C-alpha positions as CSV (number, residue, x, y, z in Angstrom):
1,M,0.0,0.0,0.0
2,R,2.9,2.4,0.7
3,V,4.2,1.8,-2.8
4,F,0.8,2.5,-4.2
5,D,0.5,5.7,-2.3
6,R,3.9,6.9,-3.3
7,S,3.3,6.1,-7.0
8,M,-0.1,7.9,-7.0
9,A,1.6,10.9,-5.3
10,E,4.2,11.0,-8.0
11,N,1.6,10.8,-10.7
12,N,-0.2,13.7,-9.1
13,I,2.9,15.8,-9.3
14,A,3.4,14.8,-13.0
15,A,-0.2,15.7,-13.7
16,L,0.2,19.2,-12.2
17,F,3.4,19.8,-14.2
18,A,1.4,18.7,-17.4
19,V,-1.6,20.9,-16.6
20,F,0.3,24.1,-15.8
21,G,3.3,23.6,-18.0
22,L,1.1,23.1,-21.0
23,A,-1.9,25.3,-20.1
24,A,-1.0,28.3,-22.3
25,L,0.3,26.1,-25.1
26,G,-2.6,23.6,-25.2
27,G,-5.6,25.6,-24.2
28,S,-8.3,23.0,-23.4
29,V,-5.7,20.6,-22.2
30,V,-6.6,21.8,-18.7
31,T,-10.2,20.7,-19.3
32,A,-9.3,17.3,-20.7
33,L,-6.8,16.5,-17.9
34,L,-9.3,17.7,-15.3
35,V,-12.0,15.3,-16.7
36,M,-9.6,12.4,-17.1
37,T,-7.9,12.7,-13.7
38,A,-11.2,13.2,-11.9
39,G,-12.7,10.2,-13.7
40,W,-9.8,8.0,-12.8
41,A,-10.1,9.1,-9.2
42,L,-13.8,8.2,-9.2
43,I,-13.0,4.7,-10.5
44,Y,-10.4,4.2,-7.7
45,L,-13.0,5.4,-5.2
46,L,-15.6,2.9,-6.5
47,I,-13.3,-0.1,-6.4
48,G,-12.0,0.8,-3.0
49,R,-8.4,1.6,-3.9
50,L,-8.7,5.2,-2.8
51,P,-9.9,5.9,0.7
52,L,-12.9,8.3,1.0
53,R,-11.8,11.4,2.9
54,R,-14.3,13.7,4.8
55,D,-12.1,16.6,5.9
56,P,-14.1,19.7,6.7
57,Q,-12.3,21.8,4.1
58,L,-13.0,19.2,1.4
59,L,-16.7,18.9,2.4
60,I,-17.1,22.7,2.5
61,F,-15.6,23.1,-1.0
62,S,-17.7,20.2,-2.3
63,A,-20.8,21.7,-0.9
64,V,-20.1,25.1,-2.6
65,L,-19.6,23.3,-5.9
66,L,-22.8,21.4,-5.5
67,L,-24.6,24.6,-4.6
68,Y,-23.3,26.3,-7.7
69,I,-24.4,23.4,-10.0
70,G,-27.7,23.1,-8.2
71,T,-28.5,26.8,-8.6
72,N,-27.8,26.7,-12.3
73,A,-29.9,23.5,-12.6
74,L,-32.8,25.1,-10.7
75,F,-33.1,28.1,-13.0
76,F,-32.4,26.0,-16.0
77,L,-35.5,23.9,-15.2
78,L,-37.6,26.9,-14.3
79,H,-37.1,28.4,-17.8
80,F,-36.9,25.1,-19.7
81,G,-38.5,24.9,-23.2
82,K,-38.5,28.6,-24.2
83,N,-36.0,28.9,-27.0
84,F,-35.2,25.3,-28.2
85,D,-37.0,23.0,-30.5
86,S,-35.0,20.0,-29.3
87,Q,-34.9,19.0,-25.6
88,L,-31.6,17.3,-26.2
89,A,-30.1,20.5,-27.6
90,E,-31.3,22.4,-24.6
91,F,-29.9,19.9,-22.1
92,R,-26.5,20.2,-23.9
93,K,-26.4,23.8,-22.7
94,F,-26.4,22.6,-19.2
95,A,-23.9,19.7,-19.6
96,P,-20.8,21.9,-19.2
97,Q,-21.9,22.6,-15.6
98,L,-21.1,19.0,-14.8
99,L,-17.4,19.9,-15.0
100,F,-17.8,21.5,-11.5
101,L,-18.2,18.0,-10.1
102,A,-14.7,17.1,-11.0
103,P,-12.9,18.7,-8.0
104,I,-15.0,16.6,-5.6
105,F,-13.2,13.4,-6.9
106,L,-9.9,15.1,-7.8
107,L,-9.5,16.2,-4.2
108,Q,-9.7,12.6,-3.0
109,R,-6.7,11.8,-5.3
110,L,-4.6,14.9,-4.5
111,A,-5.0,14.2,-0.8
112,V,-2.5,11.4,-1.0
113,S,0.2,13.9,-1.9
114,R,2.1,15.9,0.6
115,R,0.7,19.4,1.0
116,E,4.1,21.1,0.5
117,D,4.6,19.1,-2.8
118,L,1.3,20.3,-4.2
119,L,2.0,24.0,-3.7
120,L,5.7,23.7,-4.7
121,T,4.8,21.9,-8.0
122,L,2.0,24.4,-8.8
123,S,4.5,27.3,-8.6
124,R,7.3,25.6,-10.4
125,A,5.0,24.3,-13.2
126,A,3.5,27.7,-13.6
127,A,6.9,29.3,-14.1
128,I,7.9,26.6,-16.7
129,G,4.6,27.1,-18.5
130,A,5.1,30.8,-18.8
131,L,8.6,30.4,-20.2
132,L,7.5,27.8,-22.7
133,V,4.7,29.9,-24.2
134,L,6.6,33.2,-24.5
135,P,8.4,32.4,-27.8
136,L,5.0,31.5,-29.4
137,A,3.5,34.7,-28.1
138,L,6.4,36.7,-29.5
139,Y,6.0,35.0,-32.8
140,E,2.3,35.7,-33.0
141,S,2.7,39.3,-32.1
142,F,5.8,40.4,-34.0
143,V,5.8,38.0,-37.0
144,L,2.1,37.3,-37.6
145,H,1.1,40.8,-36.3
146,T,-1.8,39.5,-34.3
147,R,-2.9,39.6,-30.7
148,A,-1.1,36.6,-29.0
149,E,-3.4,33.8,-28.2
150,G,-1.0,30.8,-27.7
151,G,-3.1,27.7,-27.5
152,G,-6.1,29.4,-26.0
153,G,-7.8,29.9,-29.3
154,N,-8.5,33.4,-28.3
155,A,-6.5,36.3,-26.8
156,I,-8.7,36.7,-23.8
157,P,-8.5,33.1,-22.3
158,F,-4.8,33.1,-23.2
159,A,-4.3,36.3,-21.2
160,L,-6.1,34.8,-18.2
161,I,-3.9,31.7,-18.3
162,C,-0.7,33.8,-18.7
163,A,-1.7,36.2,-15.9
164,L,-2.1,33.4,-13.5
165,L,1.1,31.6,-14.6
166,S,2.9,34.9,-14.1
167,M,1.5,35.4,-10.5
168,L,1.8,31.7,-9.5
169,S,5.5,31.8,-10.4
170,L,6.2,34.3,-7.6
171,P,6.2,31.8,-4.7
172,C,9.3,30.2,-6.4
173,L,11.2,33.2,-5.0
174,L,10.7,31.5,-1.6
175,D,12.1,28.3,-2.9
176,A,15.1,26.8,-1.0
177,D,16.8,26.1,-4.4
178,R,18.4,29.1,-5.9
179,R,17.9,27.8,-9.4
180,W,14.1,27.6,-8.9
181,R,14.1,31.2,-7.6
182,L,15.6,32.3,-10.9
183,V,13.1,30.3,-12.9
184,G,10.3,31.8,-10.8
185,A,11.5,35.4,-11.5
186,L,11.8,34.7,-15.2
187,G,8.5,32.9,-15.2
188,F,6.8,36.0,-13.7
189,V,8.3,38.3,-16.4
190,A,7.5,35.9,-19.2
191,G,3.9,35.4,-18.2
192,Y,3.3,39.1,-17.7
193,L,4.8,39.9,-21.1
194,C,2.4,37.4,-22.6
195,V,-0.5,39.3,-21.1
196,F,0.7,42.5,-22.8
197,L,1.2,40.6,-26.1
198,S,-2.4,39.4,-25.9
199,Q,-3.4,43.1,-25.6
200,T,-6.2,42.1,-23.2
201,K,-6.7,45.3,-21.2
202,G,-8.9,43.9,-18.4
203,L,-6.1,41.6,-17.1
204,M,-3.1,43.9,-17.3
205,P,-3.4,45.2,-13.8
206,A,-3.7,41.7,-12.1
207,P,0.0,40.6,-12.1
208,L,1.1,44.0,-11.0
209,V,-1.3,43.9,-8.0
210,A,-0.1,40.4,-7.2
211,A,3.6,41.4,-7.4
212,L,3.0,44.3,-5.0
213,V,1.1,42.1,-2.5
214,F,3.8,39.4,-2.7
215,G,6.5,41.9,-2.1
216,V,4.8,43.5,0.9
217,F,3.6,40.4,2.7
218,L,6.0,37.6,1.7
219,L,9.2,38.8,0.1
220,S,9.8,41.6,2.6
221,K,10.2,39.0,5.3
222,R,13.3,37.5,3.6
223,A,14.8,40.4,1.6
224,S,16.3,43.7,2.6
225,R,14.5,47.0,1.9
226,A,16.9,47.7,-0.9
227,E,16.2,44.3,-2.5
228,C,12.5,44.9,-2.2
229,L,12.7,48.3,-3.8
230,G,14.8,46.9,-6.6
231,A,12.3,44.2,-7.2
232,V,9.5,46.8,-7.4
233,G,11.5,48.8,-9.9
234,V,12.0,45.7,-12.0
235,V,8.3,44.9,-12.0
236,F,7.3,48.4,-13.0
237,A,10.0,48.4,-15.7
238,V,8.6,45.1,-17.1
239,A,5.1,46.5,-17.1
240,L,6.1,49.7,-18.9
241,I,8.3,47.9,-21.5
242,G,5.6,45.3,-22.1
243,F,2.9,47.9,-22.3
244,Y,4.6,49.9,-25.1
245,V,6.6,47.3,-26.9
246,S,3.5,45.1,-27.4
247,G,1.5,48.0,-28.8
248,S,-1.0,47.8,-25.9
249,D,-0.9,51.6,-25.4
250,S,-2.9,52.1,-28.6
251,R,-5.8,50.2,-27.1
252,F,-6.1,53.0,-24.5
253,D,-6.3,55.9,-26.9
254,E,-9.9,56.6,-26.1
255,V,-9.2,56.7,-22.3
256,S,-6.2,58.9,-22.8
257,D,-8.3,61.4,-24.9
258,L,-11.0,61.4,-22.3
259,V,-8.6,62.0,-19.4
260,S,-6.9,64.8,-21.3
261,G,-10.2,66.6,-21.8
262,S,-10.5,66.1,-25.5
263,K,-13.9,66.9,-26.9
264,E,-13.6,64.5,-29.8
265,V,-13.4,61.1,-28.1
266,V,-14.3,58.3,-30.5
267,W,-15.0,55.1,-28.6
268,S,-14.1,51.8,-30.3
269,A,-16.4,48.9,-30.5
270,S,-14.6,47.3,-27.5
271,Y,-16.1,50.0,-25.3
272,T,-19.4,50.8,-27.0
273,V,-20.5,47.2,-27.4
274,R,-19.7,46.4,-23.8
275,L,-21.6,49.4,-22.6
276,D,-24.6,48.5,-24.7
277,L,-24.5,44.9,-23.5
278,W,-24.4,46.0,-19.9
279,T,-27.4,48.3,-20.5
280,K,-29.3,45.4,-22.0
281,A,-28.3,43.2,-19.1
282,F,-29.5,45.7,-16.5
283,D,-32.9,45.7,-18.2
284,L,-33.1,41.9,-18.1
285,I,-32.0,41.8,-14.5
286,Q,-34.8,44.2,-13.5
287,S,-37.3,41.9,-15.1
288,G,-35.9,38.8,-13.5
289,L,-34.1,39.8,-10.3
290,L,-35.5,36.9,-8.4
291,N,-36.3,34.2,-11.0
292,G,-33.5,34.9,-13.6
293,H,-33.9,33.8,-17.2
294,G,-31.9,30.5,-17.3
295,L,-28.4,30.1,-18.6
296,Q,-29.6,28.3,-21.7
297,N,-31.6,31.3,-22.8
298,R,-28.8,33.8,-22.5
299,R,-27.7,33.7,-26.1
300,A,-31.2,34.2,-27.4
301,L,-31.6,37.2,-25.2
302,I,-28.3,38.7,-26.5
303,T,-29.3,37.9,-30.1
304,A,-32.6,39.7,-29.5
305,A,-30.5,42.7,-28.4
306,G,-28.7,42.6,-31.8
307,Y,-25.4,40.8,-30.9
308,S,-24.0,37.3,-31.4
309,Y,-22.1,36.9,-28.2
310,S,-22.6,34.1,-25.7
311,H,-22.3,36.3,-22.6
312,F,-22.6,39.9,-21.4
313,H,-18.8,40.6,-21.1
314,N,-19.3,40.9,-17.4
315,G,-19.4,37.7,-15.3
316,F,-21.3,39.3,-12.4
317,L,-24.0,40.7,-14.7
318,T,-24.2,37.4,-16.6
319,A,-24.8,35.5,-13.3
320,L,-27.6,38.0,-12.5
321,V,-29.3,37.5,-15.9
322,D,-29.0,33.7,-15.7
323,N,-30.1,33.1,-12.1
324,G,-31.1,36.4,-10.5
325,I,-29.8,37.6,-7.2
326,L,-29.3,34.0,-5.9
327,G,-27.1,33.3,-8.9
328,L,-24.8,36.2,-8.1
329,V,-24.6,35.2,-4.4
330,V,-23.7,31.7,-5.3
331,L,-21.1,32.7,-7.9
332,V,-19.4,35.0,-5.5
333,T,-19.4,32.3,-2.8
334,L,-17.7,29.9,-5.2
335,L,-15.3,32.5,-6.4
336,V,-14.0,33.5,-2.9
337,S,-14.2,30.0,-1.4
338,P,-10.6,29.0,-2.1
339,F,-9.4,32.2,-0.4
340,V,-11.6,31.7,2.7
341,I,-10.4,28.1,3.0
342,A,-6.8,29.3,2.7
343,L,-7.5,32.0,5.2
344,R,-8.8,29.6,7.8
345,A,-6.0,27.0,7.3
346,P,-3.4,26.4,10.1
347,R,-0.7,29.1,10.2
348,D,2.2,26.9,9.3
349,A,5.0,27.4,6.8
350,L,2.6,27.0,3.9
351,Y,0.1,29.5,5.1
352,G,1.5,32.6,3.4
353,P,2.3,31.1,0.0
354,R,-1.1,29.3,-0.1
355,L,-3.0,32.4,0.9
356,F,-1.1,34.4,-1.8
357,I,-2.0,31.8,-4.5
358,A,-5.7,32.0,-3.4
359,F,-5.6,35.7,-3.5
360,C,-4.1,35.7,-7.0
361,L,-6.8,33.3,-8.2
362,V,-9.7,35.3,-6.8
363,Q,-8.5,38.7,-7.8
364,T,-7.7,37.6,-11.4
365,Y,-11.2,36.3,-11.9
366,A,-12.8,39.3,-10.2
367,I,-10.8,41.8,-12.2
368,G,-11.0,40.0,-15.5
369,G,-14.7,39.1,-14.9
370,M,-15.7,42.8,-14.9
371,T,-15.2,42.9,-18.7
372,N,-15.2,39.2,-19.7
373,F,-16.1,35.7,-18.3
374,I,-15.9,34.5,-14.7
375,F,-17.4,31.0,-15.3
376,G,-19.1,29.6,-18.4
377,H,-16.1,28.9,-20.6
378,D,-14.3,25.6,-20.5
379,I,-10.8,27.0,-20.1
380,Y,-11.9,29.6,-17.5
381,D,-13.8,26.9,-15.5
382,A,-11.1,24.3,-15.7
383,V,-8.2,26.7,-14.8
384,F,-10.1,28.0,-11.7
385,L,-11.1,24.4,-10.6
386,W,-7.5,23.1,-10.9
387,I,-6.0,25.9,-8.9
388,A,-8.8,25.9,-6.3
389,T,-8.5,22.2,-5.9
390,V,-4.8,22.3,-5.3
391,I,-5.3,25.1,-2.7
392,V,-8.0,23.0,-0.9
393,A,-6.0,19.8,-1.1
394,S,-2.9,21.5,0.4
395,T,-4.9,22.2,3.6
396,L,-6.0,18.6,4.1
397,G,-3.0,17.6,6.2
398,S,-2.1,14.2,4.7
399,N,1.5,13.4,5.4
400,K,2.7,16.4,7.4
401,S,6.3,15.4,7.3
402,V,8.9,17.9,5.9
403,V,11.3,15.2,4.7
404,S,10.9,12.6,2.0
405,V,11.7,9.0,2.4
406,D,13.3,7.1,-0.5
407,A,12.9,3.4,-1.3
408,T,15.7,2.4,1.1
409,G,14.1,4.3,4.0
410,D,16.9,6.9,4.1
411,R,15.8,10.4,5.1
412,Q,16.4,13.1,2.4
413,R,16.5,16.8,2.8
414,K,13.2,18.5,1.7
415,V,13.7,21.2,-0.9
416,G,10.7,23.4,-1.0
417,I,8.9,26.6,-0.2
418,E,10.2,28.3,2.9
419,G,7.6,30.2,4.9
């Protein structure tokens, strides 16, 4: 049994490296690996090869996931049969919600791994993933002269992935291994540059905010004031260079004209369409504040407003249109749940890095969700669920040792995140 546990733990680490190392290159690879890994865990649970855990954190997160799925199902059924000729076609609109069941089983599998290994691997894999995708983003931007989208199929989900890879690289700076500290620093820069190369305005502030929080609350405890100021200078230099070299400054021309007092501000479709969609969303919210309109009817409502989008370019408004005020409350509950679980975890050496990772996850989706998705897109959903699941699994407390044991039983020095 010990061999089985150690093998599964090693496979968990390999899976995390695959997910976050390939996330920006492969796009929906995060979704495919989430489904396959969760399905395999379910099989192990059913045949009794994986023990069923009932840790409070696991149960709370599972309950929040079920509440989210249940709320979508409730309003889906309340508004069933309004815009579809085929019941099967309508049920297919709800099917993607089943992805939110995956962490319930994935948690059972990740629980066999050591907590420190999960967080360490997440940070290292994120740094590697950011470095791997940067050449592709540079090629798309400067050779193809398009907004970088990597393997995301679209610049916006690509920017979300790269913003998170950039931020999640920062805990590597706390790594006991100097080489990984260097990889983490380069990973942050690479991921942030990819965000600028995608020219996705809504996500550009997120890595900058995360870097400042990391510097104040984590790095300052290990570095001198001069080193911290130097790090802040580097971050701002990267931001400015990326902003102008990528051509992202041109996407803020309207805002610059408005701030400068120009009387001839001409708004691009990026602004006017969003403002119009938000206006239409407010009208729909007023007519369905309590009973919503059902997620399957969203596209028909947007089409009736004269657009062909699948969402209202604001995740909070989209939740209100779909499921009313209850939908918004449940969405926010799910969004903040990883941070709350991390906040309530024991204050051990992993507390700071874990809480920082949770903060990065929540603030990225909250900031990005003001102008784009929060949930409702396979990459957005899968990336959130992977990171949230790792956060929760790292609080479960399986194998609390800080040293590893090899096949001969000899104790080995643990190389990992230092709190």
